[in-house]
C-alpha positions in Angstrom: 44.1 123.6 106.7 42.2 121.9 109.5 39.0 123.7 108.4 39.5 122.6 104.8 38.8 119.0 105.6 35.8 119.8 107.9 33.3 120.5 105.1 32.4 116.8 105.0 30.7 117.1 108.4 27.8 119.1 106.9 27.8 121.2 110.1 28.3 124.8 110.9 32.0 125.7 110.9 32.9 128.3 113.5 36.4 129.8 113.9 38.4 130.2 117.0 41.8 131.6 118.1 44.3 129.1 119.4 44.0 130.3 123.0 40.7 132.1 123.2 37.2 132.0 121.7 36.3 135.1 119.6 33.4 137.1 120.9 31.2 136.3 117.9 31.8 132.5 118.2 31.2 132.6 122.0 27.9 134.6 121.5 26.6 132.1 118.9 27.4 129.1 121.1 25.7 130.7 124.1 22.6 131.5 122.1 22.4 128.1 120.4 23.8 125.6 123.0 20.4 124.0 123.7 20.2 123.0 120.0 23.8 121.9 119.6 24.1 118.1 119.9 27.9 117.9 119.4 31.0 120.1 119.0 33.9 118.8 117.0 37.2 120.5 117.5 39.4 119.9 114.5 43.1 120.3 115.0 45.7 119.7 117.7 46.4 121.7 120.9 48.7 124.1 118.9 45.7 125.1 116.8 42.9 124.9 119.5 44.3 124.9 123.0 43.2 122.7 125.9 41.9 125.8 127.6 39.6 126.5 124.6 38.5 122.8 124.6 37.6 123.0 128.3 35.6 126.2 127.7 33.7 124.5 125.0 32.7 121.7 127.5 30.8 124.4 129.4 28.4 124.5 126.4 27.7 120.8 126.7 24.4 119.9 128.5 25.3 117.5 131.4 22.5 115.2 130.2 24.1 114.7 126.8 26.6 112.1 126.0 30.1 112.5 127.4 31.6 112.8 123.9 29.4 115.9 123.0 32.7 117.7 122.7 35.5 115.8 120.9 38.8 116.6 119.3 39.8 115.2 115.9 43.5 115.8 115.1 46.7 114.3 113.6 50.3 115.1 113.8 50.0 117.6 110.9 47.4 118.9 108.5 47.7 115.8 106.3 47.1 113.4 109.2 44.3 115.6 110.5 42.4 115.5 107.2 42.7 111.7 107.3 41.5 111.7 110.9 38.4 113.7 109.9 37.6 111.2 107.1 38.0 108.3 109.5 35.9 110.0 112.2 33.1 110.9 109.7 32.7 107.4 108.3 33.3 105.5 111.5 30.5 103.0 111.8 28.8 104.3 108.7 28.7 103.0 105.2 32.2 103.5 103.7 32.7 106.2 101.1 33.6 105.3 97.5 35.1 108.6 96.6 37.7 111.1 97.9 38.8 114.5 96.8 42.6 115.0 96.6 43.9 118.5 97.0 47.1 120.2 97.8 47.8 121.0 101.4 50.2 123.8 100.6 47.6 126.3 99.5 43.9 126.8 100.2 41.8 127.8 97.1 41.3 124.4 95.4 40.2 122.6 98.6 38.0 125.5 99.6 36.1 125.4 96.4 35.8 121.6 96.7 33.7 121.9 99.9 30.3 121.6 98.2 31.5 118.7 96.0 32.7 116.9 99.2 29.3 117.3 100.7 27.4 116.3 97.6 29.5 113.2 96.8 30.1 112.2 100.5 33.8 112.5 99.5 36.3 113.5 102.2 38.9 116.1 101.3 42.4 114.4 101.6 45.5 116.6 101.4 48.8 115.8 99.6 52.1 117.6 99.0 55.1 116.9 96.8 55.3 115.1 93.5 54.3 111.6 94.8 51.5 110.2 96.8 52.2 110.7 100.5 52.7 107.5 102.5 49.9 108.3 104.9 47.5 109.0 102.0 48.6 105.7 100.3 48.0 103.9 103.6 44.5 105.4 103.9 43.6 104.2 100.4 45.0 100.7 101.2 42.9 100.6 104.4 39.7 101.6 102.5 39.5 99.4 99.4 35.9 100.6 98.8 37.3 103.9 97.5 37.2 103.6 93.8 36.8 107.2 92.6 39.2 110.2 93.1 38.5 113.8 92.2 41.8 115.6 91.9 41.3 119.4 92.3 44.0 121.6 90.8 46.5 121.3 88.0 49.6 119.2 87.7 51.7 121.9 89.4 49.9 121.0 92.7 48.9 117.4 92.2 51.4 115.9 89.8 50.8 113.8 86.7 52.7 111.0 88.4 50.2 110.9 91.3 47.3 110.8 88.8 49.1 108.0 86.9 49.6 106.0 90.1 46.0 106.3 91.1 44.7 105.4 87.7 47.3 102.8 86.9 48.6 100.5 89.7 45.6 101.3 91.9 43.0 101.1 89.1 41.0 104.0 90.4 38.6 106.2 88.4 40.4 109.6 88.4 38.7 112.9 87.4 40.9 116.0 87.4 39.1 119.3 88.0 41.5 122.1 87.1 41.9 125.4 85.3 44.5 127.9 84.5 43.8 129.9 87.6 42.2 129.3 91.0 39.0 130.9 89.7 39.0 128.5 86.7 39.5 125.5 89.0 36.5 126.6 91.1 34.4 126.8 87.9 35.6 123.3 86.9 34.4 122.0 90.2 31.0 123.8 89.8 30.6 122.2 86.4 31.2 118.8 87.8 28.9 119.4 90.7 26.0 120.5 88.5 26.5 118.7 85.3 23.0 117.2 85.4 21.8 118.8 88.6 21.7 122.5 88.1 21.2 124.9 91.1 19.5 128.2 91.4 22.2 129.6 93.7 25.9 130.3 93.9 28.1 131.3 96.9 30.8 133.9 96.1 34.0 134.2 98.2 37.2 136.2 98.0 39.9 134.4 96.1 42.7 135.9 98.1 41.7 134.8 101.6 40.5 131.6 103.2 38.5 132.6 106.4 35.2 133.5 104.8 35.1 130.5 102.5 35.9 128.1 105.4 32.5 128.6 106.9 30.6 128.8 103.5 30.3 125.1 102.7 27.3 124.6 105.0 25.6 127.6 103.4 26.2 126.1 100.0 24.8 122.8 101.2 21.6 124.5 102.4 20.5 125.6 99.0 18.4 123.4 96.8 20.9 121.3 94.9 24.2 122.1 96.7 25.4 125.5 95.4 28.9 125.8 94.1 31.5 128.1 95.7 33.0 130.5 93.1 35.8 133.0 93.5 35.8 136.7 93.1 38.3 139.5 93.7 37.5 142.3 96.2 36.7 144.7 93.4 36.2 142.6 90.3 34.9 139.3 89.0 37.4 137.0 87.3 36.7 136.2 83.7 36.1 132.5 84.4 33.6 133.2 87.2 31.8 135.9 85.1 31.5 133.4 82.1 30.1 130.7 84.3 
């Protein structure tokens, strides 16, 4: 869940274990440290331990700013997503859009990564049938946010939440959803490239999250940010094939 919100950074997303850095990640950092201006650790010490954080400091050039390695975290996945949004837009022009996705499963938010990058819209996570108090507080604290993209159907982000956003809060709400996770990914792709078609697509496995977590920056690198669409290991879902 911490990685879901990280797409907004437009940076390479590398994966680590809680208490150790995998060999592939360590090798990449060693090979590219001279070109790395900053490392952002997303998640608390249970997700990325203090020992791993200290090891990452070794990659920091002593001549760089002291905050070359920083940790962005909240008490839970929902607070961490908000902390990522606050960190990204700190001192910058405020965003006018957010993406609201369920924090209880991964496919919708994963497919929304390219949309987050393209619209400068942080991915905010919610659970339950009403707007979380911390999400409501985030919206109250950021009155410039006028547009909300809901990704996923009413079973994950309820009609009551949509009504609250569109009604009392007067926000422009666009729901991007389909009958399956593959259909929802297609709906996001259609929104992303309605008048801005791309010549590329990124395909990821629909049943796992790890590969897709790091795919947003690849999607961003293509001319006109490429959508992330879902496939099965041995077949292409009908919605993906039709798109």
